[in-house]
N, C-alpha and C positions, 0 to 999 in steps of 0.2 A: 675873316670868314669868306670862304669861296662863294661866288655869286653867279655861277654859270647854270644855264638851263632852267627848267621848271624847278621851283623849290618845293611846292606842295606836291605830295605823292599822287601821281595819276597813273591810270592803267595805260600801258603801251598798246599800239595797234595789234601787236602779236598776241596780247592777252585779252583782246576785246571779243574774241570768239566764244565758242561754247564753253570751253574749259578754263579760259583765262581768269575772268572775274571770280568765278566760283572757287578756283584754286587759291587766289589771293586772299579772299575772305576766310577760307578754311585755314590757311597758314597763319593768318593774323589771329584768328580765334585760338588756334593751338598755342601760339606764343603767349597769349594772355592767360590761358589755362595753366600753362607750365609756370609762368611767373607767379600766378596766384598760389599754386601749390608750393612753390619754393618759399614764398612769404609765410604761408601758414605753417609749413614745417619749421621754418626759422623761429616763429613765435612759439611753437610747441617745444623746440629745443631750448629756448630761453626759459620758458615756464618750468619745464621739467628740471633743468639745471638749477634754477633758483630754488624750487621746492626741495630738490635733493640736498642742496647745501643747507637750507634752513632746517631740515630734519636730521642732518648728520649722515645721510646716506651717500652712497657712491654716485658719481655724476656722469658716468659713461653710459650713453644710450645708443647702442649700435643700431637699433631698429630705426629710430628717427634719422640718424645720420645716413643709413643705407638708402632709405627712400629719397632723402634729399640728394644723395649722390646719383641715384638713378635719374631723377628729374633733371639734374644738372647735366648729366651725360646727354640727354635729349636736347637740352638747350643749345649746346655748342654747334651741332650741325645745322640747326635751324637758323642761328644767327649768321653762319657762314653763307648759307644759301640766300638768305634775305639780303645780305650785303652785296652779293653778286647781282641779284635782280635789281636792287636799287641803283647800283653803278651802271648797269646796262640801260636803265630808264633815265639816267641822269637826274636822279632825285637827291639833290645835294643835302637837304635837311635830313632826309631819312638815313642816308649812309653815314652821316656824322653821328646821328643818334645810335645807329647800330654799332659804330666804333666805340661809343660810350658803353653800350651793353657788353661788348666784348671785353673792354677794360674792367668793368665791374665783375664780369664772370670770371676773369682770371684771378682777381683778388678773392673771390668767393671760393675758387677751386681749391686752394691750399688749405682752406678751413675744413675741408672734408677729408683730409688725410687721416689715417687711423681707422677708417671703416673696416679694413682688413689688416690688422697689425699683428697677427700671429705669424711669426717667422719660423723658419726651420730651427730646431733646437741647436744651440741654446738661444733663448730669447735675448734680444739685443737692446731693447728699449730705445733710447735716443740714438744709439749707434746704428740703428737700421737706416738712418738717413745717409745716403751715399753722395759722392760728388756728382754722379749723374743726375740725382734729383735737383741739385742746384743748377746744373747745365740745362735741364729741361725747363726750369722756371725762367732762366735767363733768355733762352731761345724764344719762348712764347712771348715774353714781354718785349723782346727786341723786335719780333715780327709785328706786334701791335704798334710799336713805335714807327716802323717802316710804313705801315698803312696810314697812320696819322700824318706823318710827314709827307707821304706821297699823295694823299687825297684831300688833306686840309692843312692849312698853315695857321689855323686859329690858335692864338697864344694860350687860350684857356685850356685847350686840349693838350698842348705841349706841357704846360705846367702840371696838369693833372697826370699826364703820363710820367713826368719826372718824379712826382711824389709816389706814384705807384712803383717806380724803380726803387725808390728809397725804402718803401715798405717791404718789397720782395727781398731787397738786400738785407734789411733788418731781420727778416725771418731766417734767411740763410745764415747770417752771422750768429743769430741766437742759437741755432742748431749746432753750428760748428763750435761755439764757445761751450755749450752744454756737453758736447761729446768729449771735450778735453778737460772739463771741470772735474775736480776731485770731489765735488759735492753732488754730482749727478752721474755723468757717463763713466768716469773712472772710480766711482765710489765703491762698488763691490770689490774691486781689486785692492783698494786701500783698506777697506774694512777687514778683508780676509787677512791681510798682513797684520793689522792691529790686533785682531782676535788671536792670531797665532802668538804674537808677542805677549798679549795679556795672559793667556793661559800658561805660557812659559814662566811668567812672573808669579802667577798664582801657585804653580807647582813648587817653585822655590820657597815661597812663603809657607806653604803647607808643610814642606820638609823641615823648615826651621822651627815652626811653632807646634807641630804635631796635629793641628786641626781639631783640637778637642773642645773648642768653644761652643757655647749654646747657639743653636741655629733657629731663629725665628724669622718671621717676615721682615721685621724691623731691621735686624742685623744683616740679613742677606741683601735686602734692597739698598740699605745705606752703603754697603760695601760694593755694590754692583757698579762696574766701570764700563758697562755697555754704553757706547757713545750715542748721543742724540744729535748734536750738531757741533761744528767747529773743528772736526778732524782735518778738514782741508786747509786750515790755517796753520797747522803745526808743521815744523820742518820735518822732512822725510828723506830717506835714502833708499835706494834700490839694492837688492841683494839677490842671491841665488834662489831664495824662497819667496820673493816678492818684496813689497814695501815694508819698512819698519819706521815707526815714528820716533822722533827724538824727544822723549818724555823725561829725560834726566833732570831737566831744568823745570822748576815750579812754574815759571812764566809760560812755558809751552803747555803744561798740563792745564793751566787756567784758561787757555784759549778754547778748550773743549768743555761741553756741557754733557755730563753723563747722567745715567739713571740715579746713581747715588747722590749726585748734587741735588736733584729734584726732591728725593726723599729726605735729604738733610734739611732742605728748606721747609718741607712739610713737618718735620720733627721740631723745627724751631717755631712752630705755630704761625707760619705764614698763611694769611687768610685766603690767598688764591689757591694754594695747593692743598689746603686742608678741607676745602669745601667738597663734600661728596656730591652736591648737586651739579657743580661745574665739571667735575671729573677731569680736571686738567692734568693731574698727576698721571692718571692712566693714559691720557692722550699722548703724553711725552713717552711713556713706556711703549705704546703702540708704534710710535715713529722709530724708536730704537730697534724694536723687533723687526720692523719693515726692512731696515737696512741689513739686518742679519739674514732675513729670508731671501733677499735679492741675490745673495751669493749662490743659493741653490738654483734659482731661476737662470742664472748666467754661468753655472757650472764652475764656480770657484770652490775650493775646499772649505769645509766647515771644521775649524779647529776644535770646536766643542763637542764634536760627535763622539759619543761613547764615554765621555768623561763624567766622573761623579760630581764635579762642580756644576755641570749643566743640569744634572738631575736634581741637585740640591737647589739650584735656582728655580727649577720648575715646581718642585714639591714644597719647599719652604718659603720661596719668594713669591712666585706668581699665584700659587694655590694656598699660601699660608693665610693666617688670621691677621688682619690689619688692626689689631686692637690697641697696640702700644705706640702708634705714631704720634698722636696728639690727644690731650685731654678733651679738646673740643669735639672730637668724634664721638665720645661716649654719650653725648646728648642727642645724637642723631640715630635713627633706626638703622640697624645693621643690614647692609645690602647682601642679597643672596650671592654666595661665592660663585656659583655656576653662572649666574647672569652676568656678573662682573667680568669673569675671565673670558667669556665668549664675546662680550662687548669689546674687550681689548683686542682680541684676535680679529673681530670684524673690522675695527678701525685699522688694524695693520693691513688686512687684505684690501681695504679701501685705498690706502696709500699705494699699494702695489698696482691696483687697478688704474688709479690716476696716472701713475708713471708709465705703464706699458700701453694703455689703451685710450689715453686722452691726448689731444693735440694742444692743450692749453698750457700746461705747466712747462713743457719743453720750450715753447716760444717765449713765455713770460718768466723764464727761470731767473732772470736778473732784473733788479729794480730799474736800472737805466733802460733796458730793453722794454720793460713794461711802460715806462713813461714815454719813451720814444714812440712806441706803438700807439698809445693814446693820442699823442699830439699829431702824428701823421694821419691817423684815421679821421680826426676832426678836420684836418686841412683838406683831405680828400672829399669828405662829405660837404665841406664848405664850397669847394670848386664844383662839385656836382650840382649844388643848388644854384650856383652862378650859371652853369650850363642850362639848367631848367629855366632860369629867369631870362637868359638871352634868347633862347630858341622858342620860348613860349610867349613871353610877354613883351619884350622890348622892341621887336622889329615887326614891320608891317607884313613882311613875307614869312613870318614865323608861324608857329602852330596856331596862335590866336587869329592871325590873318587868314590862314587856310580855313579855320572854322567859320569865319564870318563871310568869306568870299566864295569858297569852293564847296558847294554842297556835296559833290560827288566824293570828295576826299575826306569828308568829315569823319566817317567811320574809321578809316585807316589812321588818321591823325590821332583820334581818341585812343585807339589801340596803342599807338606808339607812346603816348603820354602815360597811359596806365602801366605799360611795361617798364618804362623808365623809372617811374615813381616806386613801383614794386621792387625793382632791383636795388635801388638806393635804400629803401626801407629794409630789405633783406640783409644787405651788407651791414647796415647800422645795428640791426637786431643781433646778428651773429657777433659783431664786435662788442656790443654791450653785454651779451651773454658771457663772453670770455672774461670781461672785466669783472662782472658781478661774481661769477663763479670763482675767479682767482682771489678776489678780495675776501670772500667768505669761506675760502678753503681752509682746511685744517693745516695745510702747509704754512700759510701765513700765520696762523695762530701759534703753531709750534715755534716758528722763527721769532715771533714776538715774546713768547715765554722764555726762550733761551736768552734773548737779550735782557729780559727782566731778571733772569737768574744770575746773569753775570754783571749787572750794573746795580750797585747799592743805591744809587740815586733814584733809579726806577722803583726799587722796593720801598724806598722811603716816601714816595709820592702817592698820596691817596688818589689823585686824579688819574694816574696811569692805572692803578688797580681798578678804579671804577670803569675806565674805558675798556680794559681787558675783560672785566666781568660782563659788561653790557654786550661787547662783541660776541662773547661766548654764549650768552643767553639768546641773542638774536640768531646766532648760528643754530641753536637747538630749540627754537621756539615751537617747531612742529613736532608731532610725535614721530619717533624714529620708526622706520619700517621694520616689521617683524622679520626675524630670521626664519626662513621657511625651508622645508625639504619636501621632495616629491614622494608620493605614495603609489605603490603598485601591488595588487593582490592577484595571485594566480587563480584563486577560487571565486572571484567575483566578476560579473554579477551572477547570481544564482537564479535558476528558474527555467525559462523557455529555451528551446533549442536555438532559436534565432538569436537570442541575447547572448548565449554562450558562444555561438559561432562568431558573432560580431565582435565579441570581446577578445576571444582567443586567436582569431584568424585575421579578420579585416582590420581590427584596431592595431594589431601588431604590424601588419603590412603598411598601414598609414604612418605609423611611427617610424618605420624604416625609411620610407620616402622622405618624411620630415627630417630624419637624421641626416640624410644625404644632401637635401636641398635647402631646408630652412634653418638648420642649426647654425651654419656659418653666418647667418644674416641677423636672426632675431636675438633680442636680449635674453629671452627665455630659451632654455635648451630644447624644450619640447612643448608642443601645443597638445592640449587634450589630456595631459597628465595632471591628476589632482595633486595639489600641494596644500600643506598645512603648516601653521607656525610650529616651530620646534618647542615642545613643552618644556617648561622650566624644570620639570622633574627629570627630563632626559639630560639636560646640562648638569644638574646636580649629581645624577647617577654617574656620569662620566668622570666628573671631578672626584667623587668619592672613590670610584674604582682605582683611579690613578694614585690617590693618596694611600689607600689601603694596600695596594699591591706594591707600593714603593717604586713604581715605575719599572718593575721587572717584567711586565708583560704576562700573557696568559700561559697556562700549562701546555705541555706538548700536544694534548688533545683539548680543543676548545670546549668549555663547558664541564669538563670532568671535575675540576675543583669546585665549581658552583654546586653541582649535584652532591658531592661528598660533604661539603660544608653544611648543606641544608637537610641532610639526612634523607635525601630522595635518591640515593645512589643504588637503585636496583640494577641488576645485571643487564636488563633489557634497555634501560635508559642510558647506562654507560656505553652500551654498544653503539648507540646513535651518535655519540661524540666522536667515534673513531671513523671519521669520514675522510675521503681522499681529496683534501683541499678545502679551502674556505668556501668556495661556491657550493660544493655539495653539502657542506654543513648548513649554509644559509637555506638552501632548498628544503632540506629535511626538516629543520626546525621551523621554517616559515609555514609549511603545510601543517605541521603539528600544532602550531600556534593558531592558525586559522580554524582548524577542526575543533580545537578546545574552545575557541570563541563561539562557535556555532552552538555548543551545548551549554555555554555559560554567558547568557546575555548580561549586559551592563547592569550593575547594582546602583541604586540611588544612594549617594553618600549621606551619612547622618547629618541632619540639619542642626542638631543640638550642639555638638562639639566636633565639627568637621576636622579640625586640626589634630585631635587626639584620638579619634575613633579608628578602629581597625578597618572599617569600611573605607575610610579616606586613604589609608595606606594601600589597601587593595586596589582602589581605583587609580592611585598614582602608579603602582606597579603595572596595572593593566595598560595605562596610557604609554608607559615606557616600552612594554613588550610589543604592543600593537603597532605603534608608530615606527619603532626601529626595525621591526620585522618587515613592514611594508617598504621602508626606505632601503634596506639592504637588498630586498627583492627588486626594487627599481634599479639599483646599481647593477645587479646581475643582468636585468633585462635590457637596459638602455644605456648604461655607462660602464661596461665591463673594463674599460681601460683604466678605471680608477681603483680596481681591485688587484690584490697581489697575484692572483692566478692568471694564467695565459688567457688573453682575450678570446682567441678562437675556441679554446676548450670551454671557456665560460659560456659562449654562445651555443655551443653544441649541447652542453649540459642543460641549459635553460630550455632549448628547443625540445629536447627529449622529455623533460619533465612536463612541459606544457602539452605535448602530444599525449602523454599518458593520462594526464588529468582530463583532457578533452575527451578521450575515449571512454574514460570511466563515467563522465557526466552524460555522455550522449548515448552510450550503448545500452543503458538500462531500459528494459521494456516495462518494468513494473512502475506505474505512475505514482504508486503510494510511497515509494522510497524517496527520502529527501537527499539533499546533496551530501550530507554527512555519511549516510549509509552507502551511497554510491562510491564515494571516495575511499572509505575504509574497507570496502569489499576488495580492493586491490592490494591490501597490506601484505607485506612480507618482511620478515625480520632481516633477511640477508639479500634483499632484492635491490632494485634500482633506488635512486635517491627519492623519487616520488613514492615508491612502494614502502620504503623505510619511514618516510614522513607520515604516511597513512598509518603505519603500525605504531609509530611513536605517538601520534595524536590519539589513537584508540587507547593506548596505555595511560596517557595523561588524563583522559576523561574518566578512567577507572579510579583515579586518586580521589579520595573523599574530601580532602582539605583543599578547597579552591584558593584560599589565601596563600598557602604554601606553593601551589603551582604557579600562581601569578608572580610570586616573589622569585621563584627559581627562574621563570621565563624572563623577568625584568633584568635580573643579574646576568643571565646568559647572553641576552641580546646586547647588553652593555659591553660585555667582554668581547663579543663578536665584532661590534663596530669599532672598538679600540684596536682589536687585532688586525683588521683589514686596512686601517688608516695609513700606516707607514708604507711608503712606496718610493722607488727611485725614478718613477716616470713623472718628472717635473712638468714636461710639456702638456700632459693630459690635464694636470691641475691648472696650468696656465690657460688652457683652452676653456676649461670649465669656468674659470674666473672671468674670462672675457665675455662669457654668455650668461652672466648672472651669478655664478658661484655655486658651490655645492657644500653641504654641511660637512661632508667628510674632509674637505679641504681645510676647514677650521681645525678639525682634530689632527690632521696631518701637520699643520703649522704648529699647533700646540706641542705635539710630540717632538717636532724638529728642534724647538727651543730647549727641550729637555735632553738633547743629544741622541734621541731615538730616531735613527734614520731607517732602521729595519729591525724587526724582532728576530731574535736568533732562531726561533721556531718557524719563521715564515716560509723557509725553503730549506729543507734538510740537505738537499743536494747542491745548494748554491756554494760557490767558493767563499771562504771566509773573508771578511773585510780586511783591508790593509792594517797592519798593527800600528798603534799609536801609543804614545806614552800615557800612563795613568788611565788606562782604558778599563771601564767597568763592564760587567756582563750584559749591559743593555745593548 
């Protein structure tokens, strides 16, 4: 250890004047505050990550990571300035501690990658890490090595720096291995080739057998060859159309675990996969679907697009009845089909979110990298403790000596000690958070389940089954967060002029500012927007609509078939269906739904037999219509990029409708008129969207049977939300996923797995999709 000059930090003559001591104390205070905030944010990140894993939710928290990154950005210039001051004052102890801070800060810096991970389309995932990122890390750590060697030759610092080099090299190597791995970076390319090969085989089998066998969930899922894991171990060859796997040998096929393998085990009464409480069968399905959806995110072709086999998989497999898998299931209550399928999709999107927007699974993608990371982290923390022991306790001229002998330096020395301990604790918490989140992740669970499925010795072991069961129960010991969607109503709040002005003008301006500034930062896409859990009736209605329609999509005019089927097809109502685009349809029917709600307050459901009463069905239809109406209006107002219509045209249509509603509510001089009468006063059968919405609402109120109206509205809004879901704008869905997700993304993913990438009626003037073999009209 260098022993030149004063060891205890003291103020120089140049700093003894009016501004010197005050400036030093202020800077030390700021360093302590920054370190405390970093520690608290690290604790919050650990707690949120742990709770998220225990409840089964996603674990990316951009809000916490962003503020941690901001505080860290402030920390670096402060340490550089303090090191320069300490060197000028010849404060040996302090500049060595500051070197330790810099080293710890560099280790912390790479843990904050992924704060802004939305790349230009296509999304790249692990491939976003370039060679320049590695060069940047190497240059920074090499500069710290120069400072350590140039200003101190203490062996403890040299050893600590050496292990820091190892840790940085491990991180760079892990990224490079992941980029070249066919299980991660190259997986979409490999899966695209496998799916092309799979559907070619299925087409040949269908041609030879005629495809007339019975299709149930059991038969479809048992025959499903969508890969879960192991495709990277199969021999492959490249061709003009991508990769193809060598699956002619049974040994190669056995290296893979497919969805059919899991369903076969469930049919054989395996206790792990037959348990509806553990839901391990559905978790494996979610992982297989995640791999398929990644191809769309990274712009690889989807071989199943437009094929009837994909539609068969969606309708008979994913949305089918799981009644004949195992006799053990008949003793358990039947799970709601809509709840189940949207939970599968939510797990799938959680895998996507982990891959694209988390820094954990990339670094710890390999077991050996994981173990090396743990060992190196423990060694670094051990040597940090040695540094604390040497410079605080062991020497007379250390921190303890300064506290005892130098009263003037006591405050500064205490600041240094606090900052050092906080940085070490922050590094430990972030490392511990990575380990805990990784071990409790669904990635590890799926990997263990695939090993279980391929090893008969594991399946015969009661101990392994018990361990996997306990790990799954610990993983889901907390209540899963509810799937929510935002709500927006053009006609609320009603009442005073100030309230209306605030809602329609100021609130919208605030949301625009938030869209530009806060949306890239916060986990929630918008502040101040009301959200509500997605009702189970909505999920069931969407599933029912897809099954009843056979996946063929809506009629040329949205809602026309709904009105005709329910006997409410008056000429005036049918005219409202003939709108110019999806956005105009949403505005017209949203205004009509809100106006009808004003005249029909909520009914109390029957308490005698709520499940069988007509009132209960009416309330269910009312919840479907109201929530979907407000959600679709929210998409028009604040997320137009997720809709099939042009975003600029959508913004113009919404602004025009809001202006007309605002004028109708504010211009009335008769205080006796309520909001319903003011809005309906602007009705016109062939006017603007707002005027036709007012006309339609007036006509709905005139219908005597409110049960019929709510039934029609529920079915119509279900059709609308399914109609607007398919989209080619993958980047917008990726951005929504990065900031908490949207309900429409769930429907978009669900339809993608049915081969529905775009409804044929979504854009009459759009060029037809490229022809593919065995293409169905979806």
